[in-house]
C-alpha positions in Angstrom: 128.4 178.4 64.7 134.1 180.5 61.2 135.4 182.2 61.2 133.2 184.9 60.5 136.4 186.0 59.1 137.7 184.3 56.1 141.1 184.3 57.5 140.5 181.0 59.3 138.6 178.8 57.1 137.4 176.4 59.8 134.1 178.0 58.9 132.5 176.7 61.9 131.4 179.6 63.5 131.7 181.6 66.4 128.7 181.7 67.5 126.2 179.8 67.0 127.6 177.6 69.4 125.5 179.6 71.5 122.3 179.6 69.7 121.2 176.5 71.5 122.0 175.1 74.9 122.4 171.3 75.5 119.3 169.3 76.2 118.7 165.7 76.9 122.3 165.1 78.0 123.4 162.4 80.3 126.1 162.5 83.0 127.1 160.6 86.2 126.6 163.7 88.2 123.1 164.7 89.0 123.7 168.3 89.4 124.9 168.4 85.7 121.5 166.9 84.7 119.7 169.7 86.6 121.8 172.5 85.0 121.4 171.0 81.6 117.6 170.8 82.0 117.4 174.4 83.3 119.5 175.5 80.2 117.1 173.7 77.9 114.0 175.3 79.6 115.6 178.7 79.5 116.3 178.6 75.7 113.2 176.7 74.5 110.7 178.9 76.3 107.8 177.8 74.1 108.7 174.0 74.2 108.9 173.9 70.4 112.6 173.1 69.7 111.9 169.5 68.8 109.5 170.7 66.1 112.1 172.8 64.3 113.3 171.2 61.2 115.2 174.1 59.7 116.9 177.3 60.8 118.2 180.4 58.9 120.2 182.7 61.1 121.9 185.9 59.9 124.5 188.1 61.7 126.5 191.1 60.6 130.0 191.0 61.9 132.2 194.1 62.7 135.9 194.5 63.2 136.2 197.6 65.4 133.6 200.1 64.0 133.9 198.8 60.5 131.4 196.2 59.2 133.5 193.1 58.2 131.0 190.7 56.8 127.5 189.2 56.7 127.3 185.7 58.0 124.3 183.4 57.0 123.9 180.0 58.8 121.4 177.6 57.3 120.6 174.3 59.2 118.4 171.4 58.2 117.7 168.1 59.9 120.1 165.2 59.3 123.2 167.4 59.9 122.9 169.5 56.9 124.7 172.8 57.3 125.6 175.8 55.0 127.7 178.7 56.2 128.0 181.7 54.1 130.4 184.7 54.7 129.9 187.6 52.5 132.3 190.6 52.3 132.3 193.5 49.9 134.3 191.8 47.1 134.3 188.1 48.3 132.2 185.1 49.2 133.0 182.0 51.3 130.6 179.0 51.6 131.1 175.9 53.6 128.5 173.3 53.4 127.8 169.6 54.1 124.7 167.4 53.1 125.5 165.3 56.1 127.7 162.9 54.3 130.3 165.0 52.3 131.3 168.6 52.6 132.7 171.3 50.3 134.0 174.8 50.4 133.8 177.7 47.8 135.9 180.9 48.1 136.0 183.7 45.6 139.3 183.6 43.7 140.0 180.0 44.9 137.1 178.2 43.5 135.6 174.9 44.7 137.1 172.2 46.8 136.1 169.2 48.9 136.6 169.2 52.6 139.1 166.8 54.2 138.1 164.3 56.8 139.0 166.6 59.7 137.2 169.7 58.3 134.1 167.6 57.5 134.1 166.2 61.1 134.3 169.7 62.5 131.5 171.0 60.3 129.2 168.0 61.1 129.8 168.6 64.7 128.7 172.2 64.3 125.6 171.1 62.3 124.7 168.8 65.2 125.6 171.4 67.9 123.7 174.2 66.5 120.5 172.5 65.4 117.5 173.6 67.6 116.2 170.0 67.6 119.6 168.3 68.1 120.0 165.2 70.3 123.1 166.3 72.1 123.1 163.0 74.1 124.6 161.6 70.9 126.8 164.6 70.3 128.6 164.6 73.6 129.8 161.6 75.2 129.8 163.3 78.6 129.3 166.6 80.2 131.1 167.4 83.5 130.7 170.2 86.0 134.0 171.8 86.7 133.0 174.2 89.5 132.2 177.9 89.0 133.7 180.8 87.2 132.9 184.4 86.6 132.4 185.6 82.9 131.6 189.3 82.1 131.0 189.8 85.8 128.4 187.0 86.0 128.7 184.0 88.4 128.6 181.0 86.1 128.6 177.2 86.1 131.5 175.8 84.2 130.6 172.8 82.0 133.0 170.7 80.0 131.3 169.0 77.2 133.3 166.1 75.7 132.2 165.3 72.1 131.4 161.8 70.8 134.6 160.0 69.7 133.3 160.0 66.1 134.0 163.8 66.0 137.6 165.0 65.6 137.1 167.9 68.0 138.2 169.1 71.4 136.0 169.5 74.5 133.7 172.5 74.5 133.7 174.6 77.7 130.6 176.4 78.5 130.0 179.1 81.3 126.3 179.3 82.1 124.7 182.0 84.2 123.6 180.6 87.5 120.4 182.7 87.7 119.1 182.7 84.1 120.8 179.5 82.9 121.8 181.3 79.6 125.1 180.6 78.0 127.4 183.5 78.7 130.6 182.3 77.3 131.9 179.3 75.2 135.5 178.2 74.5 136.3 176.0 71.6 139.6 174.7 69.8 140.0 173.7 66.2 143.0 172.6 64.3 144.0 174.4 61.1 147.1 173.5 59.2 148.6 171.7 62.2 147.9 174.7 64.5 145.3 175.1 67.2 142.8 177.8 66.9 141.2 179.1 70.1 137.8 180.7 69.8 136.3 182.5 72.9 132.7 183.9 72.4 130.7 185.9 74.8 126.9 185.9 74.3 124.5 188.7 75.4 121.3 190.6 74.8 119.1 187.5 74.7 115.6 187.9 73.3 112.8 185.5 72.4 112.3 184.9 68.7 109.2 182.8 68.0 109.6 180.8 71.1 113.4 180.4 71.1 115.8 182.5 73.1 118.7 183.7 71.0 121.6 186.1 71.6 121.4 189.4 69.6 125.0 190.2 70.5 128.2 188.1 70.3 131.8 189.0 70.8 134.3 186.5 69.6 138.1 186.3 70.0 139.8 184.2 67.5 143.5 184.3 68.0 144.4 188.0 68.2 141.4 189.0 66.3 138.3 190.5 68.0 134.9 190.2 66.1 131.6 191.5 67.2 128.4 190.1 65.7 124.9 191.5 65.8 121.8 189.5 64.9 120.0 190.6 61.7 117.3 187.9 61.6 116.4 184.3 62.6 113.7 182.1 61.1 112.5 178.6 62.1 111.0 176.0 59.8 111.6 178.0 56.7 111.9 175.9 53.5 115.5 175.2 52.5 116.2 173.1 49.4 118.4 170.2 49.9 120.4 171.4 46.8 121.7 174.2 48.9 123.8 171.6 50.8 124.8 169.4 47.8 128.1 169.9 46.0 127.7 172.7 43.3 128.1 171.5 39.8 128.6 175.1 38.2 130.7 177.1 40.7 134.1 178.0 39.0 137.3 180.0 40.0 136.5 183.7 40.1 138.8 186.3 38.6 
């Protein structure tokens, strides 16, 4: 995408920010255009991203050596997103049909997302979609020199979201040799507090034409979470009803 951990209900995840890399972006700096083009080529190895209408991505997350949760991310065109975080005795779901958003948590029941939460979730839906038009998502992408991440020499890109999203700029560190995303830094607001999310991406492999990280390590506040890919599917049928507000969910005991 989050909190893979239910603790921060910004349910926009960790990760997935790194499933895809920006493509089709515009900038006043020609070097940025070149970097972004190389990123797109590196991720979309089969040239099929534009044909992907749905994605289902599953990760298992671990806090230390103990499995913390299973995270399932479902994406569908027109900014539809559903994030499920399942733990031993609980379930959290955050979803949007592109217009409104809702959240369900075991023991708390169903509620509608407020304007800021919906904006953040819609941003993630657009950001993570394999066929996303990120030229509409980001107002600008700037090159802010170089920086090392995990010992790798990277380009540092600062992506500024469109004004319609109530989100802070996303910082991406991109491997200068492979053009794969190595680290991302995001900020979200929760109860008037700023939550910093730093995620490292690694073990990239091709899955049906798309490069995807099999391993991610996210630091959310003081919490460190490791995520391992379980599966990823493109163009699998997903019913629109999965994104619509449930009519039957009730508060669990």
